[in-house]
TORKOL-398211 format. One record per residue (C-alpha): residue number from 1; z, x, y. Coordinates in Angstrom, 2 decimals, decimal comma. Each point is the difference from the previous one (the first is absolute). Layout:
% TORKOL-398211
+-----+---------+---------+---------+
: pos :      up :    east :   north :
+-----+---------+---------+---------+
: NUM :       Z :       X :       Y :
...
+-----+---------+---------+---------+
This chain:
% TORKOL-398211
+-----+---------+---------+---------+
: pos :      up :    east :   north :
+-----+---------+---------+---------+
:   1 :   11,22 :  -13,28 :   10,11 :
:   2 :    1,92 :    2,51 :    1,98 :
:   3 :    1,51 :   -2,16 :    3,44 :
:   4 :   -0,15 :    1,72 :    3,36 :
:   5 :    3,59 :    1,34 :   -0,56 :
:   6 :   -1,17 :    2,16 :   -3,21 :
:   7 :   -2,33 :    1,59 :    1,41 :
:   8 :    1,57 :    0,81 :    3,40 :
:   9 :    2,31 :    1,83 :   -3,21 :
:  10 :   -2,53 :    1,73 :   -1,31 :
:  11 :   -0,88 :    1,81 :    2,71 :
:  12 :    3,02 :    0,64 :    0,86 :
:  13 :    0,50 :    1,74 :   -3,55 :
:  14 :   -3,36 :    1,93 :    0,46 :
:  15 :    1,32 :    1,20 :    3,28 :
:  16 :    3,33 :    0,97 :   -1,17 :
:  17 :   -1,22 :    1,80 :   -3,08 :
:  18 :   -2,14 :    2,58 :    1,89 :
:  19 :    2,69 :    0,63 :    2,52 :
:  20 :    1,41 :    0,75 :   -3,79 :
:  21 :   -2,66 :    2,43 :   -0,86 :
:  22 :   -0,48 :    1,27 :    3,58 :
:  23 :    3,30 :    1,16 :    0,02 :
:  24 :    0,06 :    1,43 :   -3,76 :
:  25 :   -3,35 :    1,86 :    1,23 :
:  26 :    2,48 :    1,39 :    2,09 :
:  27 :    2,72 :    1,10 :   -1,89 :
:  28 :   -2,15 :    2,24 :   -1,75 :
:  29 :   -1,19 :    1,29 :    2,85 :
:  30 :    3,30 :    1,01 :    1,00 :
:  31 :    0,83 :    1,80 :   -3,33 :
:  32 :   -3,19 :    1,45 :   -0,40 :
:  33 :   -0,42 :    1,26 :    3,65 :
:  34 :    2,43 :    2,77 :    0,86 :
:  35 :   -0,79 :    0,82 :    4,03 :
:  36 :    3,09 :   -1,66 :    1,68 :
:  37 :   -2,12 :   -1,72 :    2,83 :
:  38 :   -2,32 :   -1,63 :   -2,08 :
:  39 :    2,56 :   -1,36 :   -1,55 :
:  40 :    1,39 :   -1,22 :    2,78 :
:  41 :   -3,18 :   -1,51 :    1,06 :
:  42 :    0,00 :   -1,74 :   -3,63 :
:  43 :    3,36 :   -1,45 :    0,28 :
:  44 :   -0,39 :   -2,13 :    3,19 :
:  45 :   -3,47 :   -1,22 :   -1,25 :
:  46 :    1,42 :   -0,75 :   -3,30 :
:  47 :    3,01 :   -2,00 :    1,85 :
:  48 :   -2,14 :   -1,53 :    2,53 :
:  49 :   -2,91 :   -0,94 :   -1,73 :
:  50 :    2,40 :   -0,60 :   -3,25 :
:  51 :    2,20 :   -2,32 :    1,99 :
:  52 :   -3,21 :   -1,72 :    2,34 :
:  53 :   -1,49 :   -1,48 :   -3,34 :
:  54 :    3,21 :   -1,02 :   -0,99 :
:  55 :    0,79 :   -1,93 :    2,46 :
:  56 :   -3,27 :   -1,77 :    0,43 :
:  57 :   -0,21 :   -0,97 :   -3,42 :
:  58 :    3,68 :   -1,37 :    0,34 :
:  59 :   -1,74 :   -1,56 :    3,03 :
:  60 :   -2,07 :   -1,65 :   -1,79 :
:  61 :    2,31 :   -0,64 :   -3,11 :
:  62 :    2,63 :   -1,96 :    2,37 :
:  63 :   -2,64 :   -1,33 :    2,68 :
:  64 :    1,64 :   -0,69 :    3,32 :
:  65 :    3,14 :   -0,24 :    0,27 :
:  66 :    3,19 :    1,12 :    1,82 :
:  67 :    0,00 :    3,40 :   -3,35 :
:  68 :   -3,75 :    0,45 :    0,95 :
:  69 :    1,42 :    0,17 :    4,03 :
:  70 :    2,86 :    2,93 :   -0,75 :
:  71 :   -2,50 :    1,79 :   -2,55 :
:  72 :   -2,49 :    0,81 :    2,95 :
:  73 :    2,77 :    1,10 :    1,84 :
:  74 :    0,62 :    2,16 :   -2,07 :
:  75 :   -3,54 :    1,24 :   -0,67 :
:  76 :   -0,49 :    0,68 :    3,80 :
:  77 :    3,22 :    2,03 :    0,20 :
:  78 :   -1,42 :    2,51 :   -2,62 :
:  79 :   -3,32 :   -0,20 :    1,15 :
:  80 :    1,63 :    1,48 :    3,01 :
:  81 :    2,95 :    2,37 :   -1,44 :
:  82 :   -1,31 :    1,45 :   -3,08 :
:  83 :   -2,95 :    2,13 :    1,54 :
:  84 :    2,22 :    0,83 :    3,00 :
:  85 :    2,53 :    0,93 :   -2,69 :
:  86 :   -2,45 :    2,15 :   -1,96 :
:  87 :   -1,46 :    1,31 :    3,10 :
:  88 :    3,60 :    1,15 :    1,34 :
:  89 :    0,85 :    1,76 :   -3,52 :
:  90 :   -3,18 :    2,01 :   -0,27 :
:  91 :   -0,18 :    0,85 :    3,88 :
:  92 :    3,82 :    1,81 :   -0,96 :
:  93 :   -0,61 :    1,08 :   -2,98 :
:  94 :   -3,09 :    1,66 :    2,39 :
:  95 :    2,10 :    1,15 :    2,74 :
:  96 :    2,63 :    1,88 :   -2,12 :
:  97 :   -2,60 :    2,20 :   -1,20 :
:  98 :    0,29 :   -1,47 :   -4,05 :
:  99 :   -2,97 :    0,97 :   -1,63 :
: 100 :   -0,94 :   -1,67 :   -3,45 :
: 101 :   -1,19 :    0,79 :   -2,78 :
: 102 :   -3,92 :   -0,05 :   -0,65 :
: 103 :   -0,35 :   -1,05 :    3,88 :
: 104 :   -2,63 :    1,81 :    1,96 :
: 105 :    1,66 :    2,43 :    2,00 :
: 106 :    1,58 :    1,92 :   -3,16 :
: 107 :   -3,05 :    0,09 :   -1,44 :
: 108 :   -1,80 :    1,77 :    2,73 :
: 109 :    3,28 :    2,22 :   -0,26 :
: 110 :   -0,80 :    0,84 :   -3,57 :
: 111 :   -3,27 :    0,59 :   -0,06 :
: 112 :   -0,03 :    2,35 :    3,77 :
: 113 :    3,13 :    1,96 :   -1,54 :
: 114 :    2,11 :   -1,61 :    3,11 :
: 115 :   -2,23 :    2,12 :    2,72 :
: 116 :   -1,06 :   -2,98 :    2,40 :
: 117 :   -2,81 :    1,67 :    1,96 :
+-----+---------+---------+---------+
């Protein structure tokens, strides 16, 4: 017979497993996709959603404690900083004129022969 504590640990394990599956899928996308800006987006999502799933899973496993409070502080910091850092990285790459291989701009130039009308 499963007690309440075992059910919470099972729910936590399932959430952690979903986070691992999401991260694995994201890493596969990083290797498949060639577009630099898409890779930045996927890497940001892997970090944000993967870490969110891990922390929620660990919170279910450990219950309400000082450890869980520290995890939620880390979660809030990462939920704010991770998308911001990805945006800054992509923004500076774009402002510097970086044209990644396989992006829409370079495909358009290849199709038109570099002549814009």
